[in-house]
C-alpha positions in Angstrom: 0.1 0.2 0.0 1.3 3.7 -0.9 1.5 5.8 2.2 2.8 8.8 2.6 1.8 10.9 -0.1 -1.3 13.1 -0.7 -2.5 14.5 -4.6 -3.9 17.7 -5.8 -5.7 17.6 -9.2 -7.7 20.3 -10.8 -9.8 21.4 -13.9 -10.5 17.6 -15.6 -13.6 18.9 -17.0 -15.2 15.5 -17.1 -18.1 15.3 -19.6 -19.6 12.3 -21.7 -18.6 14.6 -24.7 -14.6 13.2 -23.4 -14.4 9.8 -22.8 -10.6 9.3 -22.8 -10.2 11.9 -19.9 -12.6 10.0 -18.0 -11.2 6.9 -18.6 -7.5 8.2 -18.0 -9.0 9.4 -14.9 -10.7 6.4 -13.1 -7.3 4.5 -13.9 -5.3 7.5 -11.8 -7.2 6.8 -8.7 -6.4 2.9 -8.9 -3.0 3.1 -10.3 -1.7 6.1 -8.2 -4.1 7.4 -5.4 -5.2 4.0 -4.0 -3.8 3.9 -0.3 -2.2 7.0 -0.4 -3.0 9.9 2.7 -5.7 12.3 0.9 -6.6 13.1 -2.5 -7.9 17.1 -2.8 -9.8 17.9 -5.9 -9.4 21.7 -6.8 -12.8 22.7 -8.3 -13.7 22.1 -11.8 -13.9 18.3 -12.0 -16.8 18.6 -14.4 -17.0 20.8 -17.2 -20.2 22.1 -16.1 -22.6 21.1 -13.3 -25.9 22.1 -13.2 -27.1 21.0 -9.5 -26.8 17.2 -7.8 -29.1 16.1 -10.0 -26.9 16.4 -13.0 -27.6 13.7 -15.0 -24.7 13.0 -17.0 -23.5 9.2 -16.7 -19.6 10.5 -16.4 -21.4 12.2 -13.3 -22.8 8.7 -12.0 -19.7 6.8 -12.7 -17.5 9.0 -11.1 -19.2 9.2 -7.9 -18.8 5.4 -7.8 -15.3 5.3 -8.7 -14.9 8.1 -5.7 -16.9 6.5 -3.0 -14.8 3.3 -3.7 -11.5 4.5 -3.1 -13.0 6.9 -0.4 -14.3 3.4 1.4 -10.9 1.9 1.0 -9.1 4.3 3.4 -8.9 7.5 0.9 -9.6 10.5 2.2 -10.9 12.7 -0.7 -11.6 16.4 -0.6 -13.3 18.8 -2.6 -12.7 22.7 -3.6 -15.3 24.2 -5.8 -14.0 25.3 -9.3 -15.8 28.0 -11.5 -17.4 25.3 -13.5 -18.6 23.3 -10.6 -19.7 25.4 -7.8 -23.4 24.1 -7.7 -21.9 21.0 -6.5 -23.3 20.4 -3.2 -23.9 18.5 -0.1 -25.7 15.5 -1.6 -23.6 14.5 -4.5 -20.5 15.2 -2.3 -21.9 12.6 -0.4 -22.3 10.3 -2.5 -18.9 10.3 -3.7 -17.2 10.3 -0.5 -16.0 13.5 -0.5 -15.5 16.4 1.9 -16.2 19.9 0.6 -13.5 22.5 1.9 -13.7 26.4 1.4 -11.8 28.2 -1.1 -9.0 28.9 0.2 -7.9 26.5 2.7 -4.6 25.9 4.9 -3.8 22.9 5.3 -0.5 21.5 7.1 0.9 19.0 4.5 3.9 17.1 6.1 5.0 20.4 8.4 4.9 22.6 5.9 1.9 25.5 6.2 0.2 25.2 2.5 -2.2 27.1 1.1 -5.1 25.3 -1.5 -7.5 27.7 -3.9 -9.1 26.8 -7.4 -6.9 29.8 -8.5 -10.0 32.0 -10.5 -9.6 34.5 -7.1 -5.9 35.4 -7.9 -6.7 36.1 -11.9 -7.6 40.1 -10.4 -6.4 41.5 -13.6 -9.6 39.9 -15.0 -12.1 42.5 -13.5 -15.5 41.8 -15.0 -15.1 37.9 -14.1 -14.1 38.6 -10.7 -17.5 40.8 -10.7 -19.4 38.2 -12.3 -18.3 35.3 -9.9 -19.6 37.8 -6.6 -22.4 37.6 -8.6 -23.3 34.2 -9.6 -21.8 32.5 -6.0 -24.1 35.1 -3.7 -26.2 32.5 -1.9 -29.3 33.8 -3.2 -28.2 33.2 -6.9 -27.2 30.0 -5.6 -30.5 29.1 -4.5 -32.6 30.5 -7.0 -30.6 28.5 -9.8 -31.4 25.3 -7.6 -34.4 25.6 -7.6 -34.8 25.8 -11.8 -36.1 23.2 -13.9 -32.7 20.5 -15.2 -33.9 21.5 -18.6 -33.7 25.2 -17.9 -30.5 24.9 -16.0 -29.0 22.6 -18.9 -29.4 25.7 -21.3 -28.2 28.1 -19.1 -24.9 26.2 -18.5 -24.8 26.0 -22.6 -25.0 29.5 -23.5 -22.5 30.5 -19.9 -20.3 28.2 -22.2 -20.4 29.7 -25.2 -20.3 33.2 -23.7 -17.2 32.5 -21.5 -15.0 31.2 -24.7 -16.4 34.0 -26.2 -15.3 36.4 -23.7 -11.3 34.6 -23.2 -11.0 34.7 -27.0 -10.9 39.1 -26.8 -9.0 38.7 -23.6 -5.2 39.2 -23.0 -3.7 36.0 -22.6 -2.4 38.0 -19.3 -5.2 38.4 -17.4 -6.0 35.2 -17.2 -3.1 34.1 -15.3 -2.7 35.4 -11.8 -1.9 38.4 -10.4 1.7 38.5 -8.6 0.3 41.1 -5.8 -2.9 38.6 -5.3 -0.3 35.6 -4.8 2.0 37.4 -2.4 -0.7 39.1 -0.3 -2.5 35.5 -0.4 0.1 33.8 1.2 1.2 36.7 4.0 -2.5 36.5 4.8 -2.8 33.2 5.6 1.2 32.9 7.1 1.4 29.9 4.4 4.9 28.9 2.7 3.2 26.9 -0.2 0.4 27.5 -2.9 -1.5 24.9 -4.8 -3.3 25.8 -7.3 -5.3 25.0 -10.6 -7.7 26.9 -13.0 -4.8 28.3 -15.7 -4.3 25.5 -16.9 -0.5 26.5 -16.7 1.1 23.7 -15.3 4.6 24.8 -13.5 6.4 25.6 -10.2 7.0 29.2 -9.4 9.0 30.8 -6.5 8.3 33.4 -4.5 10.1 35.3 -1.7 7.0 36.9 0.6 8.2 39.1 3.7 11.9 37.4 3.1 10.5 33.6 3.3 11.5 31.5 0.3 7.3 30.6 -0.5 6.6 27.7 -3.7 3.4 28.3 -6.0 2.5 25.0 -7.7 0.0 25.0 -11.1 -2.2 21.4 -11.1 -2.4 20.8 -14.9 -5.6 20.7 -17.1 -6.6 17.0 -18.5 -7.9 18.5 -21.8 -4.7 17.1 -24.4 -2.6 15.8 -21.3 -3.0 15.3 -17.7 -1.8 15.5 -14.3 -1.5 16.0 -10.8 0.8 17.3 -7.8 2.2 15.2 -5.1 3.5 16.1 -2.1 5.3 14.0 0.7 7.7 14.6 3.6 10.3 15.3 0.9 8.2 18.0 -0.8 5.9 18.1 -4.0 6.7 17.2 -7.8 4.8 17.8 -10.6 3.8 15.4 -12.9 2.1 16.4 -16.9 1.8 13.3 -19.2 -0.1 13.5 -22.9 -3.4 11.5 -22.6 
């Protein structure tokens, strides 16, 4: 049994339309994660989540696979992303996942480590930050969850199309994290390490915050590639491979 390792993934964007990524994810759970100390899913596990009555087959299969992993003794923690922020307690329970806030700090083998999805770090994209605050308001979430499933599905398709159109007209730089936002997050949480996704730009970055050496790990997406960040008592590593 593999122990002493913790895995971090994000931006899988699972959907029935992308079976290759789904298959790779299920093999990852069996071949890599089984027996690990924990698995953290840092948002955007699904391409779009329209409520815990989401009826894609991948949602049902993923719940079974995750629950099996959790039942075997590997804790699973889920943080909302910008695509699956409507995932709630019912689906989390079916999947054996514990919902965690964004941000969350953990003691990772002795290193204070800050976990985030990453979208709140992209502060140069002012239009997105305004939209995010509005769509995540509890009243808005409550209203959306009570809409008929077919209407929620239609709204999700429109939102995805609108998002792609908006991204095509934005400079690439404003869709990456803002260095000052990174520094402020690490400083305010007194953390020495940050792990996040969202930007689809996997890498390790080094930062000096108030004279302290800090590291930032960006988790890869699962479109044409797949991968994860894995940490143990010696530190972290990034793995990225083609699907």
